[in-house]
Each structure stands twice: as structure tokens, then as C-alpha cells.
C-alpha positions as CSV (number, residue, x, y, z in Angstrom):
1,M,-18.9,-48.3,-13.2
2,K,-15.6,-49.0,-14.9
3,I,-14.7,-48.2,-18.5
4,S,-11.8,-49.9,-20.2
5,K,-9.2,-47.9,-22.1
6,R,-10.2,-49.7,-25.3
7,A,-13.8,-48.7,-24.8
8,L,-12.8,-45.1,-24.0
9,F,-11.4,-44.5,-27.4
10,T,-13.8,-46.6,-29.5
11,N,-17.1,-45.6,-27.8
12,P,-19.0,-43.2,-30.1
13,T,-20.4,-41.5,-26.9
14,Y,-16.8,-40.8,-25.8
15,N,-15.9,-39.3,-29.1
16,K,-18.8,-37.0,-28.9
17,I,-18.2,-35.7,-25.4
18,S,-14.5,-35.5,-25.8
19,S,-14.6,-33.1,-28.8
20,I,-13.1,-29.6,-28.2
21,P,-14.7,-26.7,-30.0
22,I,-12.8,-25.6,-33.1
23,S,-12.8,-22.0,-31.9
24,T,-11.1,-23.1,-28.6
25,Q,-8.5,-25.0,-30.6
26,V,-7.8,-22.0,-32.9
27,F,-7.3,-19.7,-29.9
28,F,-5.0,-22.2,-28.2
29,W,-2.7,-22.5,-31.3
30,L,-2.7,-18.7,-31.9
31,G,-1.8,-18.1,-28.3
32,Y,0.9,-20.8,-28.3
33,F,2.3,-19.3,-31.6
34,S,2.3,-15.8,-30.3
35,F,4.0,-16.9,-27.1
36,N,6.7,-18.8,-29.0
37,T,7.3,-16.0,-31.5
38,I,7.8,-13.4,-28.7
39,R,9.9,-15.9,-26.7
40,W,12.4,-16.7,-29.5
41,G,12.2,-13.2,-30.9
42,S,13.5,-11.9,-27.6
43,F,16.2,-14.7,-27.6
44,Y,17.4,-13.9,-31.1
45,S,16.7,-10.2,-30.9
46,D,15.1,-10.7,-34.2
47,Y,11.3,-10.9,-34.2
48,A,11.0,-11.2,-38.0
49,Y,13.2,-14.3,-38.0
50,S,11.3,-15.8,-35.1
51,F,8.0,-15.1,-36.8
52,K,9.2,-16.8,-40.1
53,S,10.6,-19.9,-38.2
54,N,7.5,-20.3,-36.2
55,I,5.3,-20.1,-39.3
56,I,7.3,-23.1,-40.6
57,E,7.4,-25.0,-37.3
58,F,3.7,-24.7,-36.2
59,P,2.1,-26.6,-39.1
60,F,4.3,-29.5,-38.1
61,H,3.4,-29.1,-34.4
62,I,-0.3,-29.1,-35.2
63,A,-0.1,-32.0,-37.7
64,L,1.9,-34.2,-35.4
65,S,-0.3,-33.4,-32.4
66,Y,-3.5,-34.3,-34.1
67,L,-2.0,-37.3,-35.8
68,F,-0.9,-38.6,-32.4
69,I,-4.1,-37.7,-30.5
70,F,-6.7,-38.9,-32.9
71,Y,-4.9,-41.7,-34.8
72,L,-1.8,-43.1,-32.9
73,L,-3.0,-42.8,-29.3
74,P,-6.1,-44.9,-29.9
75,K,-3.9,-47.5,-31.5
76,L,-1.6,-47.4,-28.4
77,F,-4.6,-48.0,-26.1
78,N,-5.9,-50.7,-28.3
79,G,-2.7,-52.7,-27.8
80,K,-1.1,-51.8,-31.2
81,I,2.1,-50.6,-29.6
82,I,4.6,-51.6,-32.4
83,E,2.4,-50.1,-35.1
84,C,1.9,-46.9,-33.1
85,F,5.6,-46.2,-32.4
86,T,6.6,-47.3,-35.9
87,L,4.2,-44.7,-37.4
88,L,5.4,-42.1,-34.9
89,F,9.1,-42.6,-35.7
90,I,8.3,-42.4,-39.5
91,S,6.3,-39.2,-38.9
92,L,9.1,-37.6,-36.8
93,G,11.6,-38.6,-39.5
94,L,9.6,-37.0,-42.3
95,T,9.1,-33.9,-40.1
96,L,12.8,-33.6,-39.5
97,V,13.6,-33.7,-43.2
98,L,10.8,-31.4,-44.3
99,K,11.4,-28.9,-41.5
100,F,15.1,-28.7,-42.4
101,Q,14.4,-28.1,-46.0
102,L,11.9,-25.4,-45.4
103,T,13.9,-23.6,-42.7
104,Y,17.1,-23.8,-44.9
105,Y,15.5,-22.3,-48.0
106,F,12.9,-19.9,-46.5
107,T,14.7,-18.4,-43.5
108,S,18.5,-18.8,-43.6
109,G,21.3,-21.2,-44.3
110,D,21.8,-21.5,-40.6
111,V,18.9,-23.7,-39.4
112,M,20.1,-23.5,-35.7
113,P,21.2,-19.9,-35.0
114,E,20.8,-20.4,-31.3
115,Y,23.9,-22.6,-31.2
116,A,27.5,-21.5,-31.8
117,G,28.7,-22.1,-35.3
118,I,26.6,-22.5,-38.5
119,T,24.3,-25.6,-38.8
120,S,23.5,-26.0,-42.4
121,N,23.0,-29.7,-42.6
122,I,21.1,-32.4,-40.6
123,D,23.5,-33.5,-37.9
124,F,22.9,-35.3,-34.6
125,Q,22.6,-32.1,-32.7
126,Y,20.0,-30.7,-35.1
127,A,18.1,-34.0,-35.3
128,T,18.0,-34.4,-31.5
129,S,16.8,-30.8,-31.1
130,V,14.0,-31.0,-33.7
131,I,12.7,-34.4,-32.5
132,L,12.8,-33.5,-28.8
133,G,11.0,-30.2,-29.6
134,E,8.3,-32.1,-31.5
135,V,7.9,-34.7,-28.8
136,Y,7.6,-31.9,-26.2
137,V,4.8,-30.1,-28.1
138,V,2.9,-33.4,-28.8
139,S,3.2,-34.4,-25.2
140,F,2.1,-31.0,-24.0
141,V,-0.9,-30.9,-26.3
142,T,-1.8,-34.5,-25.6
143,A,-1.7,-33.9,-21.8
144,I,-4.1,-31.0,-22.2
145,K,-6.4,-33.0,-24.4
146,L,-6.4,-36.0,-22.0
147,A,-7.1,-33.8,-19.0
148,I,-10.1,-32.2,-20.7
149,D,-11.3,-35.6,-21.8
150,W,-10.9,-37.0,-18.3
151,I,-13.0,-34.1,-16.9
152,K,-15.7,-34.5,-19.5
153,Q,-15.7,-38.3,-19.1
154,K,-16.1,-37.9,-15.3
155,E,-19.0,-35.5,-15.8
156,Y,-20.5,-37.9,-18.3
157,L,-20.2,-40.8,-15.9
158,N,-21.7,-38.8,-13.1
159,E,-24.6,-37.9,-15.3
160,T,-25.0,-41.5,-16.4
161,N,-24.8,-42.7,-12.8
162,E,-27.5,-40.2,-11.8
163,V,-29.7,-41.5,-14.6
164,L,-29.0,-45.1,-13.6
165,L,-29.7,-44.4,-9.9
166,E,-32.9,-42.6,-10.8
167,N,-34.1,-45.5,-12.9
168,E,-33.2,-47.9,-10.2
169,L,-35.1,-45.9,-7.6
170,K,-38.1,-45.8,-9.9
171,Y,-37.9,-49.6,-10.3
172,L,-37.6,-50.0,-6.5
173,R,-40.6,-47.8,-5.9
174,S,-42.6,-49.7,-8.5
175,Q,-41.7,-52.9,-6.6
176,I,-43.2,-51.4,-3.4
177,Q,-46.6,-50.7,-4.9
178,P,-47.4,-54.2,-6.4
179,H,-45.9,-55.7,-3.2
180,F,-48.1,-53.6,-1.0
181,F,-51.3,-53.9,-3.1
182,F,-50.8,-57.6,-3.3
183,N,-50.9,-57.9,0.5
184,T,-53.8,-55.5,0.8
185,L,-55.9,-57.2,-1.9
186,N,-55.4,-60.5,0.0
187,N,-56.8,-58.7,3.1
188,L,-59.7,-57.4,1.0
189,Y,-60.3,-60.9,-0.4
190,S,-60.5,-62.4,3.1
191,L,-63.0,-59.7,4.2
192,T,-65.3,-60.2,1.2
193,I,-65.2,-64.0,1.7
194,D,-66.5,-63.4,5.2
195,K,-68.9,-60.7,3.9
196,S,-67.5,-58.3,6.4
197,D,-68.9,-54.8,6.8
198,K,-65.3,-53.6,7.0
199,A,-64.7,-54.2,3.3
200,P,-66.1,-50.8,2.0
201,D,-63.9,-48.9,4.5
202,L,-60.9,-50.9,3.4
203,I,-61.6,-50.1,-0.2
204,L,-61.8,-46.3,0.5
205,K,-58.5,-46.3,2.4
206,L,-56.9,-48.4,-0.3
207,S,-58.0,-45.8,-2.8
208,D,-56.4,-43.0,-0.8
209,L,-53.2,-44.9,-0.6
210,M,-53.2,-45.6,-4.4
211,K,-53.5,-41.9,-5.0
212,Y,-50.6,-41.3,-2.7
213,F,-48.4,-43.9,-4.4
214,L,-49.3,-42.7,-7.9
215,Y,-49.1,-38.9,-7.5
216,E,-47.0,-38.1,-4.5
217,T,-44.1,-40.6,-4.2
218,G,-42.4,-39.5,-7.4
219,K,-41.2,-36.3,-5.7
220,E,-37.6,-36.2,-4.5
221,F,-38.7,-35.3,-1.0
222,Q,-41.9,-35.6,0.9
223,I,-43.2,-33.8,4.0
224,L,-43.0,-36.2,7.0
225,E,-46.5,-35.3,8.0
226,N,-47.8,-36.8,4.7
227,E,-45.8,-40.0,5.1
228,I,-47.2,-40.4,8.7
229,S,-50.8,-39.8,7.5
230,H,-50.5,-42.6,5.0
231,I,-48.8,-44.9,7.4
232,K,-51.8,-44.4,9.6
233,D,-54.1,-45.3,6.7
234,Y,-52.1,-48.4,6.1
235,I,-52.3,-49.3,9.8
236,E,-56.1,-48.9,9.8
237,I,-56.3,-51.1,6.7
238,E,-54.2,-53.9,8.3
239,K,-56.1,-53.6,11.6
240,L,-59.4,-54.4,9.8
241,R,-58.1,-57.9,9.4
242,Y,-57.6,-58.4,13.2
243,D,-59.8,-58.4,16.2
244,E,-59.3,-56.2,19.2
245,T,-56.6,-58.4,20.5
246,L,-54.0,-56.7,18.3
247,K,-52.6,-53.6,20.0
248,V,-51.0,-50.9,17.8
249,N,-49.3,-47.9,19.4
250,F,-47.9,-45.1,17.3
251,N,-46.0,-42.4,19.2
252,I,-44.7,-39.3,17.5
253,K,-42.4,-36.6,18.9
254,G,-41.0,-33.6,17.0
255,N,-42.1,-31.2,14.2
256,T,-43.4,-33.4,11.4
257,K,-44.7,-30.6,9.3
258,K,-41.3,-29.0,8.6
259,T,-39.3,-32.2,8.3
260,M,-38.6,-33.5,4.8
261,I,-37.8,-37.1,4.0
262,K,-37.4,-39.3,0.9
263,P,-40.7,-41.0,0.0
264,L,-41.7,-44.4,1.2
265,M,-38.8,-44.9,3.6
266,L,-40.8,-45.8,6.7
267,I,-43.8,-47.8,5.6
268,P,-41.9,-51.0,4.8
269,L,-40.9,-51.4,8.4
270,V,-44.5,-51.1,9.5
271,E,-45.6,-53.5,6.8
272,N,-43.0,-55.9,7.9
273,A,-44.3,-55.8,11.5
274,F,-47.8,-56.7,10.4
275,K,-46.7,-59.4,7.9
276,H,-44.2,-61.2,10.0
277,G,-45.3,-60.1,13.5
278,A,-49.0,-59.8,14.1
279,R,-49.8,-62.5,11.6
280,N,-47.6,-65.0,13.4
281,S,-48.5,-64.0,16.9
282,K,-51.3,-65.9,18.6
283,K,-51.0,-64.6,22.1
284,N,-51.2,-60.9,23.0
285,P,-50.0,-59.6,19.6
286,Y,-48.7,-56.0,19.6
287,I,-46.9,-53.4,17.4
288,N,-45.2,-50.4,19.0
289,I,-44.1,-47.6,16.6
290,N,-42.0,-44.7,17.9
291,L,-41.0,-41.8,15.7
292,I,-38.7,-39.0,16.9
293,T,-37.7,-36.1,14.6
294,T,-35.3,-33.3,15.3
295,K,-33.5,-30.8,13.0
296,S,-30.6,-33.2,12.6
297,Y,-32.0,-36.7,12.5
298,L,-35.1,-38.9,12.3
299,D,-35.4,-41.9,14.6
300,F,-38.0,-44.6,13.6
301,K,-38.4,-47.7,15.7
302,V,-40.9,-50.5,15.1
303,E,-41.2,-53.3,17.6
304,N,-43.6,-56.3,17.1
305,S,-44.4,-59.5,18.8
306,F,-44.2,-62.9,17.2
307,Q,-43.9,-66.5,18.3
308,K,-40.6,-68.3,18.8
309,P,-38.9,-68.0,15.4
310,T,-39.4,-71.1,13.5
311,K,-37.4,-71.9,10.3
312,K,-40.4,-70.7,8.2
313,I,-40.6,-67.4,10.1
314,K,-36.9,-66.9,9.9
315,E,-37.0,-67.2,6.1
316,Q,-39.9,-64.7,6.0
317,I,-38.3,-62.0,8.1
318,G,-36.4,-59.5,6.0
319,G,-38.0,-60.3,2.6
320,I,-38.5,-58.1,-0.4
321,G,-39.7,-55.2,1.7
322,L,-36.6,-54.8,3.8
323,T,-34.2,-55.7,1.0
324,N,-35.9,-53.0,-1.2
325,L,-35.7,-50.5,1.7
326,K,-31.9,-51.1,2.2
327,K,-31.2,-50.5,-1.5
328,R,-33.2,-47.3,-1.5
329,L,-31.6,-46.0,1.7
330,E,-28.2,-46.8,0.1
331,I,-29.0,-44.8,-3.0
332,N,-30.9,-41.9,-1.4
333,Y,-28.8,-41.3,1.7
334,G,-25.6,-43.3,1.5
335,P,-24.1,-45.5,4.3
336,E,-22.8,-42.5,6.3
337,Y,-26.3,-40.9,6.6
338,Y,-28.4,-43.8,7.8
339,N,-28.4,-46.8,10.1
340,L,-30.8,-49.7,10.0
341,K,-30.7,-52.3,12.6
342,T,-32.9,-55.4,13.0
343,I,-32.9,-57.3,16.3
344,K,-34.6,-60.7,16.9
345,E,-35.2,-61.7,20.4
346,K,-37.2,-64.5,22.0
347,N,-40.7,-63.1,21.4
348,K,-40.2,-59.8,19.6
349,Y,-38.6,-58.3,16.6
350,I,-37.3,-54.8,16.4
351,A,-36.5,-52.7,13.4
352,H,-34.6,-49.4,14.1
353,L,-33.9,-46.8,11.5
354,K,-32.0,-43.6,12.0
355,I,-31.5,-41.1,9.2
356,K,-29.4,-37.9,9.3
357,L,-31.5,-35.1,7.8
């Protein structure tokens, strides 16, 4: 997500998050004033004079800093360079004249006692010293403000990205459910047309899966044991559509009760095996599922048979289910924490997922 400089200074949200509490600003200026008073008081060996001169200087420091930060800097980022610098030079010129008058009449006739000789008029040396001093203060304060704003903007973008990712995950999860139920209802329709005794059992298992999708998959993590249980329900639902020729083997190794996983990461691969494998295999159809879990990783491999890949089958393989899964893996784990491979061979298709836990 990229935000332009123009948007940065015109976006109401930015203006809200970039504000610095008034109390913080007051403490900053008081601290800066105290430091400067002590610093120049020590230099002059005259703390009273340093106090009076800083009382005169600091209103100009504060006024110029806020003028630049909140009025001129947005113009600069909006491309109004000439207008910005013109107003800045005018402001510095007015500051130079007013500061000279106030210093001359309220402190002493020598407006630059730190230099040899008496400076009682606006000469080049005095003008350069005042302007560079104001530019230094404005630059220093602006740098602090921009640093704080950058940090806050980064925090805001991180929060926004988290919300966007969460919404995208919810959308992707919502895609899984209609996609899955559409396929299952088609199965149920086929069984009811044939007046199969398997239809009631299918409805019960579908009900259990609906409860799982509605109430359990919203969690950030799910116990692997629960995921496996519902994968088995799904397998039983799918097997009701096939006769005894379809062989399904599900092998599990490791402690599934203590392993946590993001919800609905495994079932799309099983669904894909039924949809594009068993359905398109006429001779000796099979699905082999192997799951291995350790403390550091989860290995999930699904192998299914299918006929020689025709153009139609090639188009089917890797449809909405796998596309959706890849997006969710990318969001939930990141590319460095998972590896998903799909292999198409003569009469079989393999989907292999490894996740670092």
C-alpha cells in the first residue's frame, strides 16, 4: 500500500493521527527554552541577559516552526514550491526586522554581544546569523515532527493492513463455504434423484460440517485434531456418491491434539482430489492422504488418480479451491513458512503442502 506525499498532507485521517498532544509540545518548548537560556547564559556569563533575549527569540522560533510545518510544508509537498519559498523568505525577513527592533530596545543596543565590536544595526553578519538561526530551529523542529508522523503513519498503515488482511481472510473463508456446499448439495441432489438410502446420512454429516464452518472456523487457530475430524466427515460425504471401487486411504502420524493450525488449510486439497480425481477416473480410482506433524512442521500430501489429462481436465485442476488456498496461505503464513507443490503425472495428481509451525 503506497500513499503519495500529496495524500499524506491532505488526508483527514493523517491529520488526525499526526497530531502531537499540546502538553508534549509545551514541555518540548519549555525544555528547549531552558537549555538555550543556560547555554547562552554560560557563554555570556550573564543569565539575565540570556533569559531576556530568549524570551524575545522563542516566540519567533515557535511561530516560524508552526507556520512552516502546518502551512508551508503541505504547499511544498503539493507542488507549490515557488509559493512556499516566497512566503518563507517573507516570513524570515519580517522576523529579522522585528527581532532586531525588540532586541535593540528591550535588551541592549548591542544586538550581537557574542561578536567583537558593537552591532547596533542590521548588517550582513547580523542578518545571516538570525536567518541561519531560525532555519536551524525550523529544520530541527520539522525533523522531529516528520519523524513522529512517520512512526505514527507506519503504525496506522500496519493497523490498516491488518484490518484489510482480516477482511480478505473473511472473504476467502466465505468463498470456501458456498463453494463446498454447492458441491455437496449437488451430491445430495444426485442421491435424492436415485432415492438412495444414503441421503439421510449425508444430510446429518453436512449439518455437522455446517456447524463447524459457522462456529469454529472464525478462530485464529484451530486444533489439528478438529480439522482432521471434519476432513473425515467430508470424505464420508463424498464417498456416499461412489461405489466400493473408490479407495480412500488416510494415514496420520504425529500428535494432532497439541498441534495448532490456521482453519480450513487442508480440506481444499482433499476436495480437489475428489472433484478432479475420483470424478474423472473410471478405472481403479483412489485417493491417498498422508499427514505427518511434528513440533516444527506439518506435512500434508494428497495423491489421486485420474485419466490422461484432457484439455477440459487441465482447465479444471487448480480452480477456485486451490487459488483460494494459496491466497490464504500467503496471508496467514507468508511465503517463507509454507510450500505448496502440485505435480501432474500420467495417471495421477499430487498436491503436497508443508507448513512451518
